[in-house]
N, C-alpha and C positions, 0 to 999 in steps of 0.2 A: 504494500500500500504506500502511496506517495503522500497522503495527507488524510485529514480527518474532518468530519462534519458533525456538529452537535446541534440537534434540533431541540429547542426549548419552547414549550407552550406555557403561557401564563394564564391560568384560569382564575378569574376574580370577579366578584360582584359585591356591592356593598350590602351590609346586613339590613334586609327589609323584611319585616314581619309585623303584621298588624292584626292581632287576635281580636281587637276591639271592633273590627269590621268583618262582615261576612265575605266581602270581595274587595280587593284593593288593587288599584291600577299598577302600582310599582312592584307588587309581588309577581307580576307577570314577567318581569325581567328574568328571574331565575327559572320560571316555567319554560320560557322560550329557549333559554340556554340549555336546559336539560333535554328538551325535545330535539333541538337542532344541532347541538354541539356535544354535550357530555355523553349522552347515550350513543350517538353515532361514533364518537371517538373510541368508546369502550368496545363497540362492535368491530371497528377496524383493528384495534389492538388484539382483541381476542382472535380475530382471523389470522393475524400474524403468528400468534402463539399456536393456533391449531395447525398451521402449516409448518411449524418447526423453524420459523425464521429467527435470526438473531437481529433484533430491531431495537437497540437501545434508544430510549426516548426519555427526555426530562420534562416533568410537568409540575408547575406550581399549582397547588390547591391552597388558596389563601384561607386563613382562619375563619373569616366571615362567611366565605362560601361553604367551607366544611360544616360550620354551625347550621347553615340553612339546609344543606343536604341531609343532615342528621335529624332535623326538627320534625317531630311527628305531625304537628299541625300543618306545616308546609308540605310534607309528604302526602297527607290526606287531601289537601287542596290541589296538589298537582295531579293526583289521580282523578279528581273531579274535573280538572282542566282537560285532561286527556280524553275523558269520556265525552266532554263537550265537543272537542275537536272531531272525534269519530262521528258524533251525531251530526255535526255541521257538514262534514264531508259526505255523509250519506245523503243528506238533503241536497247537496250540490250535485250528486250523481243524477238525481231525478230532475233537478232544475235545468241542468245542461244537456238533457237527453237529445235535443235536436241541434246541439252545437258541438260537433265532434271533437275539435281540438280541446275544448274546455272540459268535455265529459271525460276524455282520456286522462286529463290532469286531475279531475275530481276522483277518478278511480285510483290514480297513482297516490294521491294524498290519503285516501281512505286506507289503502294498503300500507302506506308508510306509517301513518299514525297507529295502525293496528300492530305493526312490527315493533314500534317504539314502546307501545304499551306492554306487549308481551315480554320484551327485554327488561323493561323496568320492573315488572312483576317477578320475572325470573331472578332479578337481583334482590328480590324482597323489598324493593323500594329503597335499598341502602346502596347507593352508588359508591359511597366512600369505601365500603368493604370490598367492592369489585376492584377499585383502583388499588387498594391495599394488597389484595391478592396478587395482582400483577407485579407489584413491587416486591412482595415476598418471594415470588418466583424468579426475580432477577430480570424482569422484562421492562421495568419502568423505574425511574428514579423520581420520587416525589420530593419536592422542596417546599419550604414554607415562605412566608412573607411577614411583614409587620402585622401586628395583631388586627388592626382595623385599616391597614393600608395607608397609614399616615405618611406624609412626605417627610422622611427622616431629617433631611437638612434643615427643615424649618423647626425641628425640635433640638437642634444641635446645641443650643445655648441652655437647654433644660435637660440635664443628664438624667434626671429622675424619670421624666416622661419618655425620653429616648430609650432608656433601659427597660421601662415597663412595656413599651410596644414590642420590643424584641423578646424579652423573657416570657411574657404572656403568650406570644406566638410559639415559642419553643415548647412551653408546657402543653399548649393545646395540640401541637403536633405529636408529642409523646402520647397523649391520651387517644388520639385518632389512629396512629400508625404503630404504636408499640415500639418505637425506636427513637434515636436522637436524629434531628435534622442535620444534614451535612452542608447543604447549600441553602441560600436564602435569595429570594427575589426582592431586591430593594425596590419599594414601590416607585413606579415610573422610572426605574433604573437610576434613581436620584441619589447621588453620593456627595458627601462633603467630608473633608478630613476630620477624623475623630470618631466617625460612625463605627469604624472597624474595632475600636476598643470594646464597645458593648457587644459586637458580634462575637469577638473572641471570648468574652465572658460566657456567652450562650453556647459556646462549643461549635460555632459555625466555622466551616472550613473554606467556603468560597462564595463569591457573588459575581454578578454581571453589571457592567456599566455600558453606557453608550460608547461609540468608537472614540469620541474626542476625550472621554475620561481616561482612556489609555494613551492615545496619541500625544496628549499634553501632560503626561505623567512626568514626575521629576525623579531621576533623570529620564530622558527620552528612551522609551523601550527599543531595544535593538530589533525586535521582530514585529513592531507596530502592534496591531490587534490580532495578529495571527499566532500568538502564543500568550498564555497568561503571564501576568506579573505577580510578584509577591509583595504585599505591604510590609513595612518594617517589622510588624508583629506577626508576620507569617501567614496571613490570609491570602488566598489566591484570588485574583481578579481577572475575569474574562471580558473581552471587548466585543461589542456587537459588530458583525460584519455588515457593511453598508450595501455592498452589491446584492447580496441575497435578500436584504431587507427591501431594497427598492423594487425588485421584480415582483414582490408580493404585495407590499404596502402602498406603493405609489399610486396616487389618484389618477394620474395620466398614463403611466407606463405599466402599472401593476396588472397582473392577470385578472383580478376580479372585475375589471372594467370591460372585459370582452363582451361583445354584443350578444353572444350565445347564452350567457349566464342569466340566471333568474334575477329579475329586478326586485330589489329589497323593498321598495316603497309602495309598489302597486299591489295592494292587498284588498280582498273583498270587504274587509271591515270598513274601508273608505269608499269602495266602488259600488256596492249594492245598497238596496233600500235599507234604511236605518232600522225599521221595525223587524225586518227579516234577520239581520245579523245581531240585533241588540242582545239576545240571550247569551251570545257567545263572546261578547266583547269583554276586555279586561275590566272596564268600568261601564256600568249600564247606562250612565248618563252622557257618555261621549264616545265618539268613534275611536277605533284603535285597531291594532294589528290582531288578526286571527291566526296567521300562519299559512293561510291559503292564498297563494299568489299565482296568477295566471299569465303573467307577461315576462318577457325577457328584457335585458338591458336595451337591446336594439341599437341605440345610438344617441346622439345629442338632440334628436328631434322630439317633439311632444308626442307623436304617435308611437305606440308600442306594438310589437308583434307578439303573438302567443308564444309562451315558453315551450321549447322543444326539449324534453328531458333527455332523450338519447343524444341529441346534438350537444347538449351541455356537458354530459358525461364524457363524450368524445373530446370536447375542448379541454376538460380537466386532464385527460390522459395526455393530450398533446402538450399542454403546459407543463405537466410533470416531466415529460421527456425533455422539454426545452430547459427546464430548471436544472435537471441533472446534467445536461450537456454543458450548461453555463458553469456549474460548480466544478465539473471535471476540468474544463479549460482554465478556470481560475486557479485550481490547485496545481495544475501542471505549470502554469506561468510562475506562480509563487515558488514552486519547487526548484525552478531554475535560478532563483535569486537567493533563497534562504538556505542555510546550512542545517536545517532541521525540518521535519515534516510540518507543513502549515496546518493550522486548525482554524476552521470557519465556524463561528458560533452564530446561529440563526435563531434569535428569539422572536416570538410573535404572541400576540394575544390569542389565547385558545379560542375565544368566541368568534374570531375571524373565520375559523374553519367550521362552517355550517350555519351559523347565525347570520353574520354579515355576508359571507361568501358561501352560498348554499351548497355549492359543489366542492367546498374546501376539503371535507373528509375524503371524497373520491380522489382529489388531487394528492392528498397526503398518502393515501393507500398506494396509489400507482407509483408515486415517487419512491417510497420506501422499498417497494417490491423491485423496482428497476435498480435501485441502489444496491440491493442485496444480490440480484441475479444477473444483471446486465453489464457489470463493470468491475474492475479490480484496481481502480485508481484511488478511490477514497473509502474510508471505513467510517460507518456511523459510530458515534461514541458519546457517552455522557461526560460532562465536566469532571465528575468525581472519578470516573474510570481513566480519563486522560491524566489526571494528577497522579494516579497510581502508576501509570505507565511512564510519565515524564515528571518526576517530582522536583527536579532541579530547574528553577526559573529565575529570571532577573528580579532583583529587589528594586521597587520604585513606589512612589506615592501617587496614586491616581489624582487627576484633576477634578475639581468640582464640576458636576455635569448631571444631566438627565436626558431621557429620550423625548422630552416634551418640546414644544415650540421654542426655537432658538437655542435649545440645548440646556436650558437652565430651569428657573422656577416660575416664570411669568404666567404660565397657565394657572397656577394655584395661588400666586400672590400678585394681585393686580388691583385696579381701582374698583372692581366689582366684589372683591373678596377680602380686602384688607381689614374690614371691620371685624372679621372672624377672629383674627389673631390676638387682638388686644384682650378680648374676652377669654380666649383660650389661655393666655398667659396668666391671668388672674386665677382661673380654675386650676391650672397646673400647680401654681404656688400653693393654693389652698389644699390640694390633694396631698402634696408633700407635708404640709403642716399637719393634716389629719393623720397621716401615716406615722408621724413622729409623736403626735399627741396621744395616740391610742395604741401603745405597744401591746397591751393585754386587754382587749375589749371584751365585754360580756357578749352573750349570744346575739342580742338585738343590735348592739353597736357593730358587731362584726358583719351582720347582714347589711347594715346601712353603709359601712365602709366599702364592702364589696360592690354594692350597687352604685355607689359614687364612682368607683373605679370603672365600672362598665359604662356609665354615662359619659365620663370624660373620654374614654377610649373611643366611643362611638362619635363623639363630637369632633375628634381629631382626624377622622377619616378624610383622605384626600379626595374622595368622590364628590363631596359636597361642593368645595370650591371649583372642582372641574366642571360640574354640572352648572354652577352659577356662571362660569366663564363661557361655556358653550351654549347656555340658555336652552337646554333640552327639557329639563323639568325644574326651572329655577324656584318656583314657589315651594315645591316639595323639598328641595335641598335646603332652602332658607329655613323652612319650618323644622327640618331635622336638626340643624345646628342649634337653633334657638331652643327647641324642646329639650335636647340633651343638656345644654348648658343651664337651663332653668331648673331642670330636675337635679342636676348636680348641686347647684346653689342652694336649693331647698334642703337637700340632704346635709350639706355642710352646715347650714344654719341650725338644723335640728340636732346635729351631733354636738355642735358647740354649745347650744342652749340646753342640752340634755333633755330634749322634748321630741322624741322620735315618734312620728305618726305611723304606727305599725300597719293599719289597714291600707293607707296610701302606699307605704313601702311595699307591701305584698302585691298591690296592683301593678306597680312598675317593675317589680321582680318578674312577674308573669309576662310582661310586655317585652322588656329588653332583657331577655334571659340568656344572652350570650355569655360564654366563659363562666360556667357555674362554679368553678374552683379557682377563680382569679385570686391572685395574691396581692392585696393592697399594700403589703410591706415593700414591694418593689419600689414604691415612690419614696420610701424612707432613705434609700441609697445607703443602707447600713450593711449590705452584703447578705442579709437574711434570705435564705432560699425559699422558693415556693414548693410545689409538689416535687416528690423525689424523681430521679431519672427513670426512664422507661424500663431499664434493665437492673434497677436497684435490687439487690439481694440475690441476683443470679450468679 
């Protein structure tokens, strides 16, 4: 082999759970991702295992996503959602009886939803156990992320909160997967010097930055982003390969823009009579996505042509072949320059494959199969396996960076979001005060302290400023930040005044129930540990 390719998929969604409502629009985010990305990815990976293929893949499952996939309420609601999709698809088969292209698609969706439902039930509704099984078999490396996907550089001046985001994530990973996390996805690939000290405390071995985080490291890396560097305290840092990123991500040059692929936005939830689709909408009071889409990208014109599923699958196969050829050419060119086998690290949002790019799982399947059977130039590898094979690497300090717009923090810190951080700073200081003030709380105080930790962690999520900047669901994001900060403030005041409202506390414990074993002591920064390691006592 002349080089390596590491595919890294980052699966993440913010924690959205609203038991106070029977149906809630934003809960549909995770339902769509399960239907279009997570179950299809599991089906693809199980196909590789069934065929005896050596297909090392790295997957982030963020703590917030894991919590939702494990939640009984959301599991029940997802099954209800699937039943609705099947019912709607069956109605569409009858409605489109005299429209052949659309009826064929209605039949396709009915079969597809049925297969997803069968797979979900075969997993017992527990997708996390299915992913864990693949990891236990050595076919997948699962890595963690910050507890609620907080942008860590914006916490760099508050070591207590930075520490809590990382250590709570580590503890949650242990509880989900029965082992220690070796790698971490820094939210938004955002790095600033000093983060690695907390990662080292958590036992993390490696992380990924965007390309310029490596290219502008001190000193300049000899192999650019085609080999990892080691921070002065020994953590490995991998840089994102820009060429492979552009071919998939680019709005103008990327594969998902091909005219043969399914159009994401043309959904019958917007196209058909409102009363007809109303029972199947994410929120009964407004139009939204159902998952049944009859048109392809077509082009830059207003008119859209019907989606041709076989043609789209063929396009995915062609693009998989093109992607492989481009990576082989890239490796061979680099091999003539470098004195060690080059490594290409290709990280993507997992939800791109299936949700945003409907044919993404087919692309991934064909690409990996071609990489396994059709060439001998590159080897698929995980970052962890690469480090075992190549433990000696250059020592350098990465540059501050992210994979967001302009490469830094402006997506999350800007004129639309700056108000958040002043309130967070006060709450973070108060959480540290509480952690030090109550070293030995009674049972009720402990419940309040743990809930205060949850509310602060949820308020710190990078998703809310991102949504405010992109204006996709700004009212919801604004409300989430305010609600969590107000709940935290009320908890703080009740603890300080020794007047805890237990019925109210019980209500919000049932609503924001993430991280049941969260250790509030992490904010004390006194070195006290939370839950024991996954292999304690073995």
